[in-house]
C-alpha positions in Angstrom: 48.4 120.8 -208.1 48.7 117.7 -210.3 51.3 118.6 -213.0 49.3 117.0 -215.7 46.4 119.5 -215.0 48.9 122.4 -215.6 50.2 121.4 -219.1 50.0 123.8 -221.8 46.8 124.5 -223.9 49.3 125.6 -226.6 49.1 122.5 -228.7 48.4 121.8 -232.5 44.9 121.8 -233.7 45.2 118.3 -234.9 46.3 117.3 -231.4 43.5 116.0 -228.7 40.2 117.6 -229.3 41.0 121.4 -229.8 38.0 122.9 -231.6 35.3 121.1 -229.4 33.6 123.2 -226.8 31.4 123.2 -223.8 27.8 123.6 -224.6 25.7 124.6 -221.4 22.2 123.5 -220.9 19.8 126.4 -221.6 18.6 127.8 -218.3 16.3 130.9 -218.1 17.3 133.6 -215.7 15.5 133.4 -212.4 12.6 135.8 -212.2 13.0 138.6 -209.6 10.6 141.4 -208.5 9.7 144.1 -210.9 11.7 147.1 -210.2 13.9 145.4 -207.9 16.8 147.6 -206.2 19.8 147.3 -208.5 22.1 146.6 -205.5 19.9 143.8 -204.3 19.8 142.3 -207.8 23.6 142.5 -208.1 24.0 140.5 -204.9 21.6 137.9 -206.0 22.9 137.4 -209.3 26.5 137.1 -208.1 25.7 134.5 -205.5 22.5 132.6 -206.6 24.1 129.5 -208.1 26.9 129.0 -205.5 26.6 126.4 -203.0 26.7 127.2 -199.2 30.3 126.6 -197.9 31.3 123.5 -196.2 29.0 121.5 -198.4 30.1 117.9 -199.3 29.5 117.6 -202.9 29.0 114.0 -203.9 29.7 112.9 -207.5 28.8 109.6 -209.3 30.0 108.0 -212.5 26.7 106.9 -214.4 26.7 103.1 -215.4 23.5 103.1 -217.7 22.8 103.6 -220.4 26.0 102.0 -221.8 26.6 105.0 -224.0 27.0 107.2 -221.0 29.7 104.9 -219.2 33.3 106.2 -219.1 36.7 104.2 -219.3 38.5 104.3 -216.0 41.2 106.4 -217.5 38.5 109.2 -218.1 37.0 108.7 -214.6 40.5 109.0 -213.2 41.1 112.3 -215.0 37.9 113.8 -213.4 38.8 112.6 -210.0 42.2 114.2 -210.5 40.5 117.6 -211.5 38.3 117.6 -208.3 41.4 117.0 -206.4 43.1 120.0 -208.1 40.3 122.4 -207.3 40.2 121.0 -203.6 44.0 121.5 -203.4 43.5 125.1 -203.8 42.4 125.3 -200.1 38.7 125.7 -200.2 35.9 124.9 -198.0 34.0 122.5 -200.3 34.7 118.8 -200.1 34.3 116.4 -203.0 33.3 112.5 -202.5 32.9 109.8 -204.9 29.7 107.7 -204.3 28.4 104.5 -205.7 24.8 105.5 -206.1 23.2 108.2 -208.2 20.7 109.1 -205.5 23.4 110.1 -203.1 25.0 112.4 -205.6 24.5 116.2 -206.3 26.7 115.7 -209.5 26.0 112.9 -211.7 28.7 112.2 -214.6 28.2 110.8 -218.0 30.8 110.4 -220.9 28.5 110.4 -224.0 30.6 111.3 -227.0 30.1 114.6 -228.8 29.6 117.3 -226.3 30.9 118.4 -222.9 28.8 120.6 -220.5 27.6 121.0 -216.9 24.7 122.6 -215.2 26.0 125.5 -213.2 26.2 125.3 -209.4 23.0 124.5 -207.6 21.1 124.2 -210.9 22.1 120.6 -210.7 19.8 120.0 -207.8 17.2 122.6 -208.5 16.5 121.5 -212.2 17.6 118.0 -212.3 15.6 116.1 -209.5 15.6 112.7 -211.2 18.7 111.1 -209.8 19.0 108.8 -213.0 19.7 111.9 -215.1 23.2 113.4 -215.6 24.1 116.9 -214.6 27.6 116.8 -216.2 28.8 115.2 -219.5 32.3 114.7 -220.9 32.3 114.3 -224.9 35.9 113.7 -225.7 39.3 112.2 -224.2 40.2 113.8 -221.0 43.7 112.3 -220.9 45.2 114.9 -223.3 46.1 118.5 -222.0 43.1 119.9 -223.6 40.9 117.2 -222.2 42.3 117.9 -218.7 41.4 121.5 -218.9 38.0 120.4 -220.0 37.5 118.4 -216.8 38.7 121.5 -214.8 36.4 123.8 -216.8 33.2 121.6 -216.3 33.9 121.3 -212.5 34.3 125.1 -212.6 30.8 125.3 -213.9 29.5 122.8 -211.1 31.0 125.2 -208.5 28.9 127.8 -209.8 31.0 129.9 -212.2 30.0 130.9 -215.7 31.9 131.3 -218.9 34.4 134.1 -218.6 34.3 135.0 -222.3 30.6 136.2 -221.7 31.8 138.5 -219.0 30.4 142.0 -220.0 33.2 143.7 -218.8 35.6 141.9 -221.3 34.8 144.3 -223.8 34.6 141.6 -226.6 33.0 142.7 -229.7 32.0 139.7 -231.9 32.0 139.2 -235.6 28.6 137.4 -235.1 28.2 136.0 -238.4 31.9 134.6 -238.2 31.0 133.0 -234.9 27.8 131.3 -236.2 29.8 130.1 -239.3 32.7 128.9 -237.2 30.7 127.1 -234.5 28.0 125.9 -237.1 30.6 123.7 -238.8 32.3 120.7 -237.7 33.4 119.5 -235.1 30.6 121.3 -233.0 27.9 121.7 -235.6 26.0 124.1 -233.3 22.7 125.8 -234.5 22.6 129.7 -234.1 20.7 129.5 -230.7 23.7 127.5 -229.2 26.2 129.6 -230.5 24.5 132.7 -229.1 23.8 131.2 -225.7 27.4 129.8 -225.2 29.4 132.7 -226.8 27.8 135.9 -228.0 25.1 136.3 -225.1 26.5 138.5 -222.2 25.9 137.4 -218.9 24.4 140.0 -216.4 27.0 142.4 -215.1 25.3 141.9 -211.7 26.7 138.3 -211.9 30.2 139.4 -212.1 30.3 142.4 -209.6 32.6 144.5 -211.9 35.2 141.7 -212.1 37.7 142.4 -214.9 38.2 140.3 -217.9 40.4 137.2 -217.3 41.3 136.0 -220.6 43.4 133.2 -219.1 40.5 131.8 -216.9 39.9 128.0 -217.0 36.1 129.1 -217.7 37.3 130.8 -221.0 37.2 129.3 -224.5 40.0 129.4 -226.9 39.0 131.3 -230.2 40.5 131.2 -233.8 41.5 134.4 -235.4 38.8 136.2 -237.2 35.7 135.7 -234.9 36.7 138.6 -232.6 36.6 142.3 -233.8 37.7 143.9 -230.4 40.3 143.7 -229.0 41.7 144.2 -232.3 44.7 142.0 -231.8 42.4 138.9 -232.0 41.5 139.8 -235.5 44.6 138.2 -236.7 45.7 135.9 -233.9 44.0 133.2 -231.9 43.0 133.8 -228.2 44.4 130.9 -226.3 44.2 131.0 -222.7 47.2 129.9 -220.5 47.3 126.7 -219.0 45.2 125.4 -215.9 43.6 127.6 -213.4 44.4 131.2 -213.5 45.3 133.4 -210.6 41.8 135.1 -210.7 40.1 131.5 -210.8 41.9 130.6 -207.6 41.0 134.0 -205.9 37.5 133.8 -206.9 36.9 130.2 -205.7 38.8 130.9 -202.5 36.5 134.1 -202.1 33.2 132.1 -202.3 34.4 129.2 -200.5 37.1 130.1 -197.8 38.8 127.1 -196.1 38.3 126.8 -192.4 39.6 124.0 -190.4 36.3 124.0 -188.4 33.7 126.6 -189.0 32.3 128.3 -185.8 28.8 126.5 -185.3 26.1 128.5 -183.2 23.6 126.4 -181.5 20.0 126.8 -182.8 17.6 125.9 -180.2 13.8 125.9 -180.3 12.0 129.1 -179.8 15.2 131.0 -179.3 16.0 133.4 -182.3 19.5 134.0 -183.6 20.3 137.5 -185.0 21.7 137.4 -188.7 24.4 140.2 -188.3 26.6 139.4 -191.2 27.7 140.9 -194.4 26.4 140.4 -197.8 27.9 137.0 -199.3 28.7 135.9 -195.8 27.6 132.6 -194.0 26.5 131.6 -190.6 26.7 127.8 -189.5 24.3 126.5 -187.0 24.2 123.1 -185.2 20.7 121.7 -184.1 20.3 118.8 -181.6 16.5 118.3 -181.2 15.2 117.7 -177.7 12.3 115.6 -179.0 11.5 113.8 -182.3 8.8 115.8 -184.1 8.1 118.0 -187.1 10.0 121.5 -187.0 9.8 124.8 -188.8 13.1 126.7 -189.4 12.7 130.2 -190.9 14.4 133.6 -191.4 12.7 136.8 -190.4 13.0 140.3 -191.6 13.8 142.0 -194.8 16.5 139.5 -195.9 17.5 137.6 -199.0 19.0 134.4 -197.9 19.5 130.9 -198.9 19.3 128.3 -195.9 20.4 124.6 -196.2 19.9 121.7 -193.8 22.2 118.7 -193.4 22.2 115.7 -191.3 25.5 114.4 -189.7 25.5 110.9 -190.9 28.8 109.1 -189.5 30.7 112.6 -189.3 29.6 113.7 -192.7 27.0 116.4 -193.5 24.3 115.0 -195.8 21.8 117.3 -197.5 18.2 117.1 -196.5 16.5 120.3 -197.5 17.1 123.9 -198.8 15.2 127.1 -199.5 16.1 130.4 -201.2 14.1 133.4 -200.8 16.1 135.8 -202.8 14.3 138.4 -205.0 11.0 137.7 -203.3 8.9 139.2 -200.5 9.0 135.8 -198.7 11.5 134.4 -196.0 13.5 131.2 -196.3 11.5 128.5 -194.4 11.7 124.7 -194.1 9.4 122.2 -192.5 10.9 118.8 -191.6 11.0 116.2 -189.2 13.9 116.0 -187.0 15.0 113.2 -184.7 16.0 113.3 -181.2 19.8 112.1 -180.4 20.6 113.2 -184.0 22.7 116.2 -185.1 21.8 118.7 -188.0 23.6 121.6 -189.5 21.9 124.6 -190.8 23.8 126.9 -193.0 22.6 130.2 -194.0 24.1 132.6 -196.7 23.1 136.3 -196.9 22.5 137.8 -200.2 21.2 141.0 -199.2 19.8 142.8 -196.0 17.7 146.0 -196.2 19.0 147.1 -192.9 22.0 145.9 -190.8 21.0 143.6 -187.9 17.3 143.6 -188.6 17.1 139.9 -189.4 17.0 136.7 -187.4 16.5 132.9 -187.8 14.3 130.5 -185.5 13.6 127.0 -185.1 10.3 126.0 -183.4 
């Protein structure tokens, strides 16, 4: 990993932009069926914002309006942070593109606040290709700034704030939190402070993972805003530099690297069984015999996300996707496919009510 990315966060308060914090866009929780099975809910919440593995995520630096433009040094810091995540040996790819319409991640540099949509929210909630899905509000060339770039990309990969992990056992002095973050340089209202700090994310979303106080997804906090653990009543909580060991393990777990994933052929009118465990993925190749409109659908009591890509000069380009998790429906796509072209369907399983009782079909 780039040594600059791993420089210490233990710098003086007057240095860099310490004291400025990521402020996520408010996104309501996905509505699931009433009285849903807790195990099913847990698997859905844990995976719902993650990309299917082997996705190529394209990023674009926005050029207009002028207040969103970034200097080359800032863009380069972001590029290096994408490289640092990729260097961990993960199954995602990152490519810079020159058009916003070609990007899943659209990056601006408007001064004041840094933030990102979490994982697939970037495409599910921000369809306008002129809108940003990530913003950097301060200098990224300082050690703190480089950690900011790693942090926001971590959100883009689908990871939440670690200090909101319900297993952390943090008890906040809530009025102290509102007072600290309500003052300069953040000047947050109480709702922002609650959403980004005090609010606990669903225990289902972390699947029992222990608190990682050194995670790149963790804020640093001054003394006096935390009641428990007691040691932080009198000392600051400052995560160690760069990506933690748990960060690395988590991203490798969700996006394991394989030189070439096995691609099963999906042919018209021939079903393929979905015989994988929760969280695992199947990759299919489709080579249509004729050009026409096709349907692709899962069958059975499954919670799945399916995503279709077209091979364009050797690169999988996103076409469409559907996620049926937490509903009584099945994932389904209807789309025109062309003869002599190659498509990839990627299916990730959230939950199956019975092993081996699901399938996917093209017709």
